Every structure is written in structure tokens, then in C-alpha cells.
C-alpha positions in Angstrom: -55.8 -24.4 -17.4 -52.3 -24.0 -18.7 -51.6 -25.4 -22.1 -48.6 -27.9 -22.6 -46.8 -25.2 -24.5 -47.1 -22.8 -21.6 -45.9 -25.4 -19.1 -43.0 -26.2 -21.3 -42.1 -22.5 -21.4 -42.3 -22.2 -17.7 -40.3 -25.3 -17.1 -37.6 -23.8 -19.5 -37.6 -20.6 -17.5 -37.1 -22.3 -14.3 -34.2 -24.3 -15.7 -32.6 -21.1 -16.9 -33.0 -19.6 -13.4 -31.6 -22.7 -11.7 -28.6 -22.7 -14.0 -28.0 -19.0 -13.4 -28.1 -19.5 -9.6 -25.9 -22.5 -9.9 -23.3 -20.6 -11.9 -23.6 -17.4 -9.8 -21.4 -18.5 -6.8 -18.0 -19.2 -8.2 -16.6 -19.3 -4.8 -18.6 -22.4 -4.1 -17.4 -23.9 -7.4 -13.7 -23.3 -6.3 -14.3 -24.8 -2.9 -16.1 -27.9 -4.4 -13.4 -28.4 -6.9 -10.6 -27.8 -4.2 -8.7 -26.0 -7.0 -8.2 -22.3 -7.6 -7.2 -21.6 -11.2 -5.2 -18.3 -11.5 -3.9 -16.4 -14.5 -0.4 -15.2 -13.6 2.4 -13.3 -15.5 4.5 -15.5 -17.8 7.2 -13.0 -18.4 6.9 -9.8 -16.2 9.6 -9.9 -13.6 9.6 -9.4 -10.7 5.8 -9.9 -10.6 5.9 -13.2 -12.6 8.2 -15.3 -14.7 9.2 -18.9 -15.4 12.3 -20.1 -13.3 13.4 -23.6 -13.8 10.3 -24.5 -15.5 8.0 -23.2 -12.8 6.2 -19.8 -12.1 7.9 -17.4 -9.6 7.6 -13.9 -8.5 5.5 -11.5 -6.5 2.1 -12.3 -8.1 2.8 -16.0 -7.9 3.4 -15.8 -4.2 0.1 -13.9 -3.8 -1.9 -16.4 -5.8 -0.3 -19.2 -3.7 -1.1 -17.4 -0.4 -4.7 -16.9 -1.6 -5.1 -20.7 -2.4 -3.5 -21.5 0.9 -5.9 -19.2 2.7 -8.8 -20.9 1.0 -7.4 -24.3 1.8 -7.4 -25.3 -2.0 -4.7 -26.1 -4.5 -3.4 -23.4 -6.6 -3.5 -24.1 -10.5 -1.3 -21.4 -12.0 -1.8 -20.6 -15.6 1.1 -18.3 -16.9 -0.2 -15.9 -19.5 1.0 -12.9 -21.5 -0.6 -9.4 -20.7 -2.9 -9.6 -23.7 -4.1 -13.1 -22.6 -5.1 -12.2 -19.0 -8.8 -11.0 -19.6 -9.6 -13.6 -22.4 -8.4 -16.4 -20.1 -10.9 -15.2 -17.4 -13.8 -14.6 -19.8 -13.4 -18.0 -21.4 -13.6 -19.8 -18.1 -10.0 -21.0 -18.3 -9.2 -19.3 -14.9 -11.2 -18.2 -11.8 -9.3 -15.0 -11.4 -6.3 -12.9 -12.5 -3.3 -12.2 -10.3 -1.1 -10.7 -12.9 -0.2 -7.0 -12.2 -3.6 -6.0 -13.5 -4.4 -2.2 -13.6 -7.8 -0.8 -13.3 -9.3 1.2 -16.1 -12.9 2.3 -17.0 -12.7 0.0 -20.0 -11.7 -3.1 -17.9 -14.4 -2.2 -15.3 -17.1 -2.8 -18.0 -16.2 -6.6 -18.2 -14.3 -7.2 -14.8 -14.7 -6.7 -11.1 -11.6 -5.7 -9.1 -10.3 -6.5 -5.7 -8.8 -3.9 -3.5 -5.3 -3.0 -4.5 -2.6 -5.3 -3.4 0.7 -3.9 -4.9 1.8 -0.3 -5.9 2.9 0.3 -9.4 3.4 3.3 -11.6 4.0 3.2 -15.3 6.5 5.4 -17.0 9.0 5.9 -19.9 12.4 5.0 -18.6 15.8 5.6 -20.3 19.4 6.5 -19.8 19.6 9.5 -17.6 21.5 11.5 -20.2 19.0 10.8 -22.9 17.1 14.0 -23.8 13.6 13.2 -25.1 13.3 16.6 -26.9 10.1 17.4 -28.9 7.9 14.9 -26.9 9.8 11.8 -27.9 9.3 12.6 -31.6 10.7 9.6 -33.6 12.4 8.1 -30.5 12.1 4.4 -30.2 10.2 3.3 -27.1 9.6 -0.4 -26.4 6.3 -1.6 -24.8 4.5 -4.8 -24.1 1.7 -5.6 -26.6 -1.8 -5.4 -25.2 -0.6 -3.8 -21.9 -2.0 -0.7 -20.1 1.5 0.8 -20.8 0.8 0.5 -24.5 -2.5 2.2 -24.2 -1.1 5.1 -22.2 1.9 5.4 -24.4 -0.3 5.7 -27.6 -2.5 8.3 -25.8 0.3 10.4 -24.4 3.1 10.2 -26.9 1.8 9.0 -30.3 4.5 10.9 -32.0 7.1 8.3 -30.7 8.2 5.4 -32.7 6.4 2.7 -30.6 8.1 -0.8 -30.7 5.6 -3.5 -29.5 7.3 -6.4 -28.0 5.9 -9.7 -26.4 6.8 -9.0 -22.7 9.1 -7.0 -20.3 11.9 -9.6 -20.8 12.0 -8.8 -24.5 11.9 -5.1 -23.8 14.9 -5.3 -21.4 16.9 -7.4 -23.9 16.1 -4.8 -26.6 17.1 -1.9 -24.4 20.4 -3.6 -23.5 21.1 -4.1 -27.1 20.3 -0.4 -27.8 17.5 -1.6 -30.3 15.2 0.8 -28.4 16.0 4.0 -26.6 13.4 4.0 -24.0 11.2 1.5 -22.1 7.4 2.1 -21.4 7.2 -0.2 -18.4 6.2 -0.6 -14.8 8.4 1.0 -12.2 9.6 -2.4 -10.7 10.5 -3.7 -14.1 13.6 -1.4 -14.2 14.9 -3.4 -11.1 15.0 -6.5 -13.4 17.8 -5.1 -15.6 20.7 -7.3 -14.7 23.4 -5.0 -15.9 24.0 -2.9 -12.7 25.6 0.0 -14.5 22.9 0.3 -17.1 20.2 -0.1 -14.4 21.8 2.7 -12.3 21.7 5.0 -15.3 18.1 4.3 -16.1 15.8 7.0 -14.9 12.2 8.0 -15.2 11.7 10.5 -18.0 7.9 10.5 -18.2 5.3 9.3 -15.8 2.4 7.8 -17.7 0.1 6.6 -14.9 -0.1 5.7 -11.3 -1.4 2.1 -11.6 -1.7 0.0 -8.5 -2.3 -3.7 -9.1 -5.7 -5.4 -8.5 -6.9 -8.9 -8.7 -9.5 -9.4 -11.5 -12.7 -11.4 -11.3 -15.6 -12.0 -13.5 -18.6 -9.7 -12.9 -21.4 -10.8 -10.6 -19.3 -12.8 -8.1 -19.8 -11.1 -4.9 -18.9 -14.0 -2.6 -15.6 -14.6 -4.2 -14.8 -10.9 -4.4 -15.6 -10.5 -0.7 -13.5 -13.6 0.1 -10.5 -12.2 -2.0 -10.8 -8.8 -0.3 -10.8 -10.5 3.2 -7.6 -12.3 2.3 -5.8 -9.2 1.0 -6.9 -7.2 4.1 -5.6 -10.0 6.4 -2.4 -10.3 4.4 -1.8 -6.6 4.7 -2.5 -6.5 8.4 -0.2 -9.5 9.0 2.6 -8.0 6.9 2.6 -10.9 4.7 2.4 -8.7 1.5 5.1 -6.4 3.0 7.5 -9.3 3.3 6.6 -10.5 -0.1 7.5 -7.0 -1.5 10.8 -7.0 0.3 11.7 -10.3 -1.4 10.7 -9.3 -4.9 10.7 -5.4 -5.0 13.6 -5.1 -2.6 11.6 -2.4 -0.8 8.8 -2.2 1.6 5.3 -1.1 0.6 4.3 2.5 1.2 3.1 2.9 4.8 -0.3 4.4 3.7 -0.8 2.1 0.5 -3.5 0.0 1.8 -5.3 2.8 3.6 -5.4 4.9 0.6 -5.3 2.3 -2.3 -4.0 4.8 -4.8 -2.0 7.0 -2.4 1.6 5.9 -2.8 4.1 8.7 -3.4 5.8 8.6 -6.7 9.5 9.5 -7.3 9.9 12.7 -9.3 11.4 12.5 -12.9 
């Protein structure tokens, strides 16, 4: 005969298991809530930025298309690069659509969708700038907490690394000649509004080929499968290609979705 203590212990275990099962399917939670909460870029044009008080950009369009596909309302939460993963881990958002690169470190705490946009990270500057001696002492601007920062520290620690809040601040510092180079994603260079400066800005060092993925909490297979279905359908319908034409002023590489990491990179 079981003691009262044993019965209480078993009851507690059952409650824990029920709670775990209830929390295990985040897709059901989203559908019941009728709201998809998404972390999006706050200042990372053309992927995401605030325009007339509202989020806009490539990632914002993807987040809205995903919510529409789920037939729920999109609740967009603009965040800085360093705030993306904490927002997901704290339960503030259901997933991340914010130009998120995939790394072994991030894979320990996140699950990733299939890639939805190509991106490569590099050090860009004036075409006549000569980064001799491996950028020794040269001032390179980079977003704090970004993958670009991690790659820059690893690849060119001898540079003078200037950590800024976001890509907008990096571009402003570059235009004011407060920094000599920018460590940014390839599409960020297209956000330089001064046409002459933009045309003279070239890739000096390729840091990393880093496609963008949607980030989810680990252990959410139903939500992950649903997100991947949306991305597959959006790629086949050309919806993502049209979105790229709007924001990147270029089509997506023909074999991008087939190879995930296979887009060709321009040579320095």
C-alpha cells in the first residue's frame, strides 16, 4: 500500500509531466492566442528598421507573411542584435526573424529554420583604402553583440574595433570618417544614402558566408515544421524573391534554397 508521501510524490511528477506536455507545443499556443510574437530588427536596414514609427524591411515582410500564412496577427517586437536571443529565451517572443546567422554556439540554445535569405559578412571601405598589415590599428565599426563582431575579433583582433549600437550608427560614423571600415552584412552597404560614397565602398575582407535563419526555442518540432513549410511555399511561389527585389534591389540566387549555403559571393 502506498504511503501518503508516495502518492504526493507521484502526483507531483504527474503535474510536472502534464505541464511539460502543455508547454511543449508552442504552435498550439500561438494558434490559441491568435497572435505570433516575433523579434525583428530595430535598426538594421534593409532587413528591419523603424519608418514613421512602424517596423519595415525585408524581415518585417517575412514575419508578416508568416503570420498571414498561420492566419494569426503578427505582434512585432523590434530589438537590437544583442537582444534577439534573450527576447526568445525569456518568452517575450515566439521566434526570431532578424537576420539571424547560424553558429555552433547558437545551436546549443536555439533551433533554426531553413535559410530564408542570403547574406555574407565582410569588412567594407573605400576602394582606394589599403588595409595593409592586416588592418593593424585601422578603425573598423561593428554592431555590438553581432556575429560580425565575433568574426571580426577572431579574424582581425589587431584592428581598432569600434563597437556601435546598430548598422545605422555604423553608416553615420563611416560617412563622418569616424571609422575607416565597416564590418557589416553585404546588404547593409546598399543602405548608404550618399551615392558616390556607396559606389566607392568595396569589400576588402570576407568574414563569413552567413545566410539568415528564423530562430526558435529548442524542442518545438511542430512550430519548426510549420515555419519550414511556410518558407518552402514562399520560395516556390516566388514571394521571397519579390521581397528581395523590393528590399535588396536584386533577385535571390537561383540555387539559394536548393543549397541553403550555396550562393556565389562577389570577389574582393
